[in-house]
Rosetta silent file (secondary structure, phi, psi, omega in degrees, C-alpha in Angstrom):
SEQUENCE: MLVGLSGAGRIEIGTFLEMAAGNAPSPRTVDEAEAFLVAEAATAPLREGRRVQPAELR
SCORE:     score description
SCORE:     0.000 S_00000001
   1 L     0.000  -43.697  179.113   40.435    3.014  -18.345 S_00000001
   2 L  -103.290   48.371 -175.970   39.323    4.930  -21.559 S_00000001
   3 L   -66.210  133.220  176.908   36.472    6.862  -19.781 S_00000001
   4 L    89.991   -0.032  177.530   35.075    9.708  -21.883 S_00000001
   5 L  -113.558  151.761  170.711   36.198    8.298  -25.265 S_00000001
   6 L  -152.284  166.018  173.248   34.049    6.446  -27.673 S_00000001
   7 L    66.324 -130.433 -171.206   34.126    5.303  -31.193 S_00000001
   8 H   -71.533  -34.469  175.891   37.261    5.998  -33.267 S_00000001
   9 H   -55.421  -46.783 -177.811   39.034    7.807  -30.235 S_00000001
  10 H   -67.717  -38.175  176.174   38.665    4.690  -28.186 S_00000001
  11 H   -69.159  -47.289 -179.504   39.971    2.423  -30.948 S_00000001
  12 H   -55.220  -53.935 -178.502   42.959    4.836  -31.654 S_00000001
  13 H   -65.797  -37.622 -178.332   44.030    4.937  -28.046 S_00000001
  14 H   -66.411  -38.833  179.159   43.484    1.238  -27.428 S_00000001
  15 H   -64.630  -43.689  176.230   45.587    0.427  -30.536 S_00000001
  16 H   -62.155  -39.686  175.943   48.343    2.714  -29.391 S_00000001
  17 H   -64.082  -39.220  175.736   48.431    1.254  -25.962 S_00000001
  18 H   -61.853  -42.211  177.504   48.652   -2.288  -27.355 S_00000001
  19 H   -67.194  -38.073  175.523   51.545   -1.219  -29.630 S_00000001
  20 H   -64.257  -33.700  179.829   53.313    0.656  -26.826 S_00000001
  21 L   -80.449   -0.790  178.350   53.091   -2.491  -24.683 S_00000001
  22 L    79.896   10.242  176.613   54.686   -4.547  -27.447 S_00000001
  23 L   -85.461  -13.142 -173.961   51.524   -6.498  -28.021 S_00000001
  24 L  -154.189  147.141  174.939   50.820   -5.371  -31.546 S_00000001
  25 L   -68.608  167.028  178.408   52.676   -3.845  -34.444 S_00000001
  26 L   -72.122  133.984 -176.044   52.455   -0.214  -35.292 S_00000001
  27 L   -85.206   13.729  174.493   49.510    0.369  -37.593 S_00000001
  28 L  -107.222  145.785  176.506   51.530    3.119  -39.359 S_00000001
  29 L   -89.843  167.069  170.726   54.043    2.652  -42.149 S_00000001
  30 H   -60.147  -34.452  178.992   57.390    4.498  -42.344 S_00000001
  31 H   -69.961  -37.376 -179.926   56.086    6.589  -45.245 S_00000001
  32 H   -68.758  -37.001 -172.703   53.009    7.702  -43.116 S_00000001
  33 H   -65.802  -44.701 -178.490   55.389    8.439  -40.198 S_00000001
  34 H   -70.175  -38.945 -179.947   57.620   10.682  -42.461 S_00000001
  35 H   -56.908  -41.785  178.902   54.634   12.322  -44.026 S_00000001
  36 H   -67.242  -34.593  176.800   53.426   13.269  -40.504 S_00000001
  37 H   -63.981  -38.381  176.930   56.845   14.676  -39.661 S_00000001
  38 H   -64.551  -41.022 -179.553   56.775   16.855  -42.717 S_00000001
  39 H   -61.556  -43.950 -177.282   53.383   18.016  -41.996 S_00000001
  40 H   -65.713  -42.543  175.551   54.327   18.902  -38.443 S_00000001
  41 H   -50.175  -36.251 -175.580   57.450   20.716  -39.710 S_00000001
  42 H   -87.345   -4.599 -179.027   55.351   22.917  -41.901 S_00000001
  43 H   -59.368  -52.143  178.687   52.851   23.955  -39.261 S_00000001
  44 H   -58.654  -60.872 -179.544   54.969   26.809  -37.698 S_00000001
  45 H   -48.911  -45.317  177.172   56.136   28.176  -40.992 S_00000001
  46 H   -61.662  -42.807 -179.480   52.549   28.201  -42.363 S_00000001
  47 H   -70.197  -34.462 -176.897   51.266   30.015  -39.289 S_00000001
  48 H   -88.469   -6.272  175.135   54.225   32.452  -39.461 S_00000001
  49 L    72.313   37.107  175.168   53.883   33.035  -43.272 S_00000001
  50 L  -129.862  169.665  179.071   57.361   31.842  -44.083 S_00000001
  51 L   -75.263  155.570  172.717   58.912   29.043  -46.059 S_00000001
  52 L   -76.894  127.114 -179.550   59.994   25.715  -44.604 S_00000001
  53 L   -84.090  140.542 -178.017   63.643   25.450  -44.006 S_00000001
  54 H   -58.961  -31.214 -179.243   65.232   21.941  -44.973 S_00000001
  55 H   -64.688  -32.847 -176.465   66.644   21.706  -41.422 S_00000001
  56 H   -76.258    0.190 -175.295   63.068   21.781  -39.935 S_00000001
  57 H   -90.190  -18.708  179.003   62.133   18.508  -41.843 S_00000001
  58 L  -124.888    0.000    0.000   64.305   16.346  -39.476 S_00000001
């Protein structure tokens, strides 16, 4: 099922699949998820050389 993956990638995908199937809790906290969203919102403005707008954070 996880052909081509090894090491950390195999573990990450396996953990995600277990969580998605409802067999395991999410390994991420709410704070980690929010930090990820902020980082994602900042990606385009960084690339475009502009400031992040508050509306982009949610």
